[in-house]
N, C-alpha and C positions, 0 to 999 in steps of 0.2 A: 830619282829616276822618273817617278810619276809626274813631277812638275816639268821635267824636260819634255816628256811625251805630250803633256798638256799644252805647253807653249807651241810645240810643233804642230799639234792639231789645230791650234788657233789660227795658224797661217794657211790652212788648207782650204780647198774649194768647198763651199757649203751648199746645202739643198735650198730649193726655192719654195718648197711647200710640202703638203702631205699627198702621198699616193693613196693611202687609206688610213683610217684611224680605228684602232681596236675599240670595242665597246668598253667604257670605263667599268671596272669591276671592284676596285678597292672601296672599302667601307670606311666612312668617316663618322665622327661623333658630332652631332648638332650642338651639344653642350660645350664640347671642347672648341668648336668653332666660335661660339659666343665668347668664350674666354679669350681666344686669340684676337678677336675684334676689339675687345676691351683692353688689349695690350698686355695680357697676362700670359707668359710663356712658361708652362709647367712641363719641363722636359727632364728626363733622367734624374728625377728626384730633386730638382732645383726649380725655383720660381724666380723669374726675372720679369721686370716690367719694361714694356717698350711702347709707352703711351705717346712719346714724342721722339722724333728722329728716326734713324734707320735701325732696323733690327740687327743689321750686320755690323753696326757700330758698337754693339754690346760686347763686353768681354765675357766669353763663355766661362762658367765656373768649373768646367772640366771637359775632358775629351769626349765623354759620352754625350754631354749636352750639345757640343759642337757637331757631333755626328748626326744627331737627331735633326738639328737645324739645317745642316747642309744636305741631308737626305730628302727633305721636302715631303716627308710623310704627312706633315700637318696640312698640306694642300687638300688632303682627303677631308679633313675636318672643316676647312673653309668651304669646300664644295658642298658638304652636307648642309651647312647653314644656307649658303647660296643666295643671300640677299645682296643689296647694292654695297653695303659696307664690307661684307666678306669678299666680294669680287675686287673691291678696291685694295684691300690688304693683300690679297693674293697677287694682284698685278704689281703693286708697289714693291713688295718684297722680292718677287721674281726678277723684275727688270733691274732692280738695284743690285741683285746678285750678279746679273749679267755684266753690269757696268763695273763692279768691283772685282769679280773673280773670273769673268769670261775669258780673260787672257791667259788662263792656265795657272794662276797662282791661288793659294789659299788651301785650307784644310779639306775642302770638299772634293779635291781631285784624287780620289782613290777609286779603284774599279767597282767596289761594292756600292759606295755612295753614289757614284755616277750612274750605275745601273738603276738604283732606287730612284734617283732624281729624274732620269729619263722616262721611267714608267709613269711618274706622276705628271710630268710636264705634257706627255702625250695624252694621257687619260683626260687631263683637264685643259687641254689646249683652247677649247671654246671659251672657257671661263677666263683664261689668261689673255686671249686676243680680242675679246669682245670690246668694241668701242675704241680700239687702239689705232693709231696712225700707222701708215705704211713703214715708217722708220722702225717702229717697234716690232712689226711683223718680221722685217728683215733681220733685226738683231736677235729675235727669238729663233728663227730658223737657222741663223748662223751658229748660235750657241748649241742648238740641238746637233747640228752637223759636227761641230768641233768635239763635242762629248762622245758622239758615236765613233768618230775616228780614234779618239783616245781609248775607248773601250776595245775597239777592234785590235789595238796593239797591246793593251795592257791587261785584258781579262785574265790571262794565265798567271799573272802576278797576285791575283786575289787568293786568299787562303782557301783551301779546300773546305767544302761544306757550304753553309748559308751564304757567305760572302761571294763565293764563285757562282752560286746559283743566281744571286741577285745581278751580278755583272752580266752573265750570259742571257738572262731573261731581258734585261734592259737593252742589250745589243739586238736581240731578236725583235723586240718591239720597234726600235728605231730603224732597223733594216727593212722591216716590212712597211713602215709608215712613211718614210721620208724619201723624196725623190733623190735618185743617184746613190742610194745606200743599200740597194738590194743585194750587191755582191757580198755583203757581210753576213747575210742570213745563213748560207750554207755552212760556213765555218762555225757559226754560233750554235746551229742545231747539232752539228757533230760534237762540239765541245760539251753541250748539254747532255747528249746521249752518253758520252764517256763519263761524266760526273754521276749520272744516274746509275751507271754500272758500277762505278768505283765506290760511291758514297752511300748508296741505298742497299742494305744487305737483303738476303733472301727472304727475311721475315718482315721487310718493310721498315727497318730501323736505321738509325744513324749512329756514328761512333760516340757522339756526345751524350746520347741517351736522354736528351732534353725534349720532352713532349711539345712544348711551345715552338721550339726551333724546327721540329719535324713538321708542325702545322704550317710554319712560314714557308718551308721548302715546298710542301705539298701545294700550297696556294700559288707559288711562283710557277710550278710545273703545270698547274691547271691553266693559268693565264697564258703561258707560252703556247700550250697545246691549242687553246682556243684561238689565239691570234694567228697561229699557222693555219688552222682550219678555215678561218674567215678569209684568209688570202688565197685559198685554193691549194694550200700545201698540207702535207701530212707530217705530224710529229714522228720521229724515229721510233722503231719498236722498243728500244731500251727506255725511252722517255715514257711511252704508254705503259710499259710493264711496271715501271717504278710507281706510277700513279696507282695502278691496280694493287701493288704490294702495300703501299702506304695506307690506303683507305681503311682496310680492316684493322690495321694497327691503331690508327687514330680512334676508331670506334671503341677499341678495347681500353684505351687510355682516357675515355670520356666518362665523367661522373654523371649521376642522374640529373644534376642541375645544368648540364650542358657544358660545364667547364672541364679543362684538362687537369690531370693530376700535376701537382706542383713539385717537381723534382729536378735536380741537377741544373739549377739556374732558370728553369722555366716557370711562367705564371699560368693562370687559367686560360689565357688567350683573350683577345679582344671580343667583346660581346657580339655574337652572331657570326664571327669569322669561321668557326669550325663547322657550323650548320651549312653555311654558304659553300664552303670548300667541298664538303662531302656531296652536297647536291650538285655542284658544278661538275665534279668528276665523273658523274654518271656510273660509278662503280656500285653494283648492287649492295644492299645492306647485308653485311656479314662480318663476322669476327673470326680471327685465326684461332685454331685450337692450341692450347698450351700458352706459353709466355708470349707477350707482345713487346718487343724491344727490351726484354728482360723484366717486364712487369707482369704480375699476375692479377686477375680480376675475379671477384665474386660478386654475384648479382642475385638478389632475391626480392621480389615485390618492388617496393620503392627505394630499396637500399643498395648502394654500391660500395664496394671496398676494393681499393687498388693497393697492391703491395709492390715495393721495389724488391724484386726477387733475383737480383744479379749483383755482381761486383760493380763498384764505381767505374766510370770511364778511365781508360788508361792512356798513357802517352800524350800526344798533342791534344787529344779530345778531353783531357781531364782538367783543363783550365777552370771551368765552372762546375766541375763535378762535386757531388755531395757525399758525405759518409752516411748514407741513408739505407744501407742494405737491410732488408726485412722491415723497414718502416712502412706504415700504413696511412691511408686517408679514407675517411668514411663520409658518405653523403646520404641523407635521407630526403628523398624527393628533391625539392629545389633548394634545400638548406644544407650547406656543409656542416658537419658535426666535428669530426676529428680531422686535423690537417697537419701539414708540415708548416714550419714557420715561413719557409719560402726563401727567395734570393734577397740578400741584403745589399747587392751590388750597387743599387741606386742611392744607398744611404751612407756610403763611405767604406773604406777598407776594413775597418773594425767590424762593421755589420756584415760585410761580405764574408769574412772569415767565420764569424759566428753562425751565419746561416748555413754554412757548409758542414758544420760539426755534427756529430751524432746527437748531442742533447737538443738540437733544434728540430728533431724529427720524432714522430710517434713510434718509439721503439725502445727496447732495453739497451742500456749502456752501462759500462763499468766506469765508476768515478775515476776521473783523471785520464781516461783513455778514449780516443775516438776510434771507431771501428775500421778506419782506413788512415792512410798517410796524409789525407787532405787537410787535417787540422795542423796548425803550427804550435810549437811549445809556447805556453804562456805560464806565468807564475802568479799565484795569488796566495798571500799569506805564507810564503816560503814553500808551498807545495806545488808540484806540477799539475796543472789543470788539463793539459792535453799533451800526450806523448806521440812522437812520430812512430807510426805503426806501418807495417807492410801492407795492411789491408786484407780483406778476405781473398784468399787464393782459390778457395773451393766454396761454392754456394750450391746447396742441394735443395731441390724443389720437387714435391710430389703432390698431385691432386688426390683428394680423398672424397668419397661419397658414401653416405649412409641413408638410413630411413628418415626422410624429411629434412636432411641436411647435405650440404656439400662444402668442401673446404680445401685448405692448403696446409701441408707440413713443409717447412723450410728451415734451413740452417746454414750457418757460416762459421768459418774458423778464424775470424778476425781477432779474437782474443786469446787464441791458443799460444802464440809466440810470447805474449807478455804474462799470461796468467794460467795457461794450460786448460782454458775453458772453451768448449764449443757452445755456441748459442743456437737453440732450436725454438721455433715458434710454430704453434699449431692453432689454426683458426677454423671454426666451423660456423657457417651461417645457415639459418633455417630457410627453407624455400620461400617462405612468405616474407623474409627480410626483417622479421620483427625481433630476432634474437641472435646475438653473436657470442660464441664461446671462444675463449682464448686460453692458451697454456704456454708459458714461457719457461724454458729450462736451460740452466747453465750446468754443463757436465764435463768432467775429466774422465775419459773412458780408458784410453791406452795407458800403459805403464809410463811412457814418456810424458804424456799430458799430466798425469798425476804427480810426477816428479816436479814439473814446472809449477803446478798448483801449490804443492807443499812449500816450495821456495817462496812463492808470492805470498802465501799465508803467513810464513815466518816473518816476511818483511813488514807485515801489519802488526806484529806482536801478538799473533793469534787472535786478534780482534775480529778478523774477517775481511773479505773483499767486498767493499761497498759497491752496490749497483743501484740504478734507478730505472724503472719502467715508466716512460712518460707518454701521456696522451695530450697533445696540444689541441686546445679547443678553438674553434673559429670565434672571432670577436663578438659575433651576434649571439653566441650561446651564453645563456645565463645559468651559471653552475653554483651549487651549494652542497656542503657536506651535510648529510642527514644526521638526525640525532643519534648519538652513539658512535659516530665516526666510522661506520662500517660501510657506508655507501655514498655515492655521489649522484645527485640529481642534476640533469642537464635539460634545460628548457629551450626549445627552438622558437623562433618567431612564428612558425606555422602553428604553434600550439602544442606540438608533440613534446612529450617528456620522456627522456631516456634515463635509465638508472644503471650505474656501474656498481657491481659488487665484486669481492675478491676472496680468495682463500689461499693461505700460505703465511709464512713468516715474513711479513712486510708491514710497513707503516703507510697509511693512506693520508695524502694531504692534497690540498688545493692551493696552488701557488701562482704567482704572477707569471704571465707569459707575454709573448710578442707575436704579432702577425706582420710579416714583411710583404707588403703589397705594392706592386709596380704602379706608377702613376700617382703616388701620394708623396707628400712633402716629408713625412716622418712615419716611423713604424706605429702600428696600431697596438693599443694595449689589449691583452687577452689574458686567458687563464689556462693553466695546464693541470691535469690530474697526474699525480706522481705516487707510485708505489715504490718505496725505497726499502732496502734491506741489505743483509750481508750474506755472502756465501762462505760457509764454514766446512761443508762436506763436498765430496766428489760430485754430488748432484743436488741442485737447488731448484725448486719448482714453485711457480706461482700460477694460480688459476683465477680467471676472472670472467665475468659475464657482462654483456651490455644488452639491455632489453628495453623495449617500450614499457612504460609504467604498468600497464594492465597485464603485461606478460612477465613481470619480474617474479622470479621464484621466491618461495619463503626461505629456503636454505640452499646455498650454492652446492653443498655436499650432496643434496638430493638430485641436483641437476647434472653435475659433471660425473661422467662415468668413463670407463675405459673404452666403451664402444659408442659411436654416435646414436645407435638405436635406443640408448637410454634417455633421450630427450623427451620431455613431457609434451603432451599434445597442446596445441594452441588453446587459450581460454579467452 
């Protein structure tokens, strides 16, 4: 259907030039621009060389690579480089696309990719048309008009969420910029307002609970609002209200290093994108009280902690969701310390599944079970490594505050159906951010839970239900087990040293880990701190502390008390 509409648009009357042109606001990378000029295309976890011949003659290694290529986001990088060679590449690849695909064929004719492409072509029109003959100008405007007409007919076919926001923003851009296309602006602004109302909830969140995707939507809404204002129009109230709801949510999802929390398929975001988007929005600096899109945030001094404090996405929004309920990330100043492994989607299906499972997050998990149905069954050595679970249906969160500390108590029932165990996590951060106390509890409280627990325990031959509390470290963290094996020292590149100690029936180990980072060819090697043990009783508890070296207590038993007021003074 998309191709039929694309070919129909190719026969339509086309614009002759620009009425106005929005100020380019997309940020590119100078370094990536140099890579592109050298013919190195690093897209979606794959590297192809295009040193000779057309980039469009390459065989994409996957659908994600083709989408990046046809979306033209790489134009931002060539524009950031901006020299003669970059302009030549931008022009060659763009006009070759017009010749090969301008007739309405090829993988680039989807509403979201067309919207993304139109924004870049309009933003960088001066770069693309500089020094070109009149025939090239005509071909460029003709293609812009064809893509605009295609979008006008096909934007409702885009999937709800980011794809539809991309399509509608591209239609607004082209409708405002091109001669003869003004009639499409009104319908696009109405559609965008409806999407803001339907897809952005009252707390400024989206169904996928993906922080990076929320940033992309926020950026598009900012661009559309500014383009409308520059043309003398006003964005609709629903549009403006959505921007005002999203801004404080993004601030709450931002670590001290400026990056976003990496959950549910999202990365930290392009360098500088979050700062620019927040500044562009004009929304005053504030954060919402309570949860932000289901995430809780603790902040003290130079330390930030972000916890996934809600159930994973459900229904259509769950495609990239992670089994990460109660998982945490911690950043000290500009240095990430404890992280999630991240999305493995760019590294193949096996890595995508692994990145979604509970063991890829800094949280407690029961061996062989993921805390939600997101993981698929796999067998290793004859035993099930991941069972299909219904996932947490109830997640409880309570903020706590004491003398010199503030924190969170949260719990979920994701292991009740399989093992009769509820999981509760208590975290307390000192106001100066120099010490974090944690308490992890697995408990069977009700008679029904205790019956399930006894049955699960019997299946182990009364050996106990094995669990592991994992803390994934950023690859830049240098970690080592201290003498005696009772603590882990973690050194950051900033020179800070953090020490983790624990109390309870568990074994402490430092094991290999992985960091799945977008824009790289392969996963990065890392380490993870693991506290492993077995649950034999109706209640199993582990306590731990994470502190800067000069604040590390002599004995954890002296530190951890029933009330937060028992914390020692800073030394």
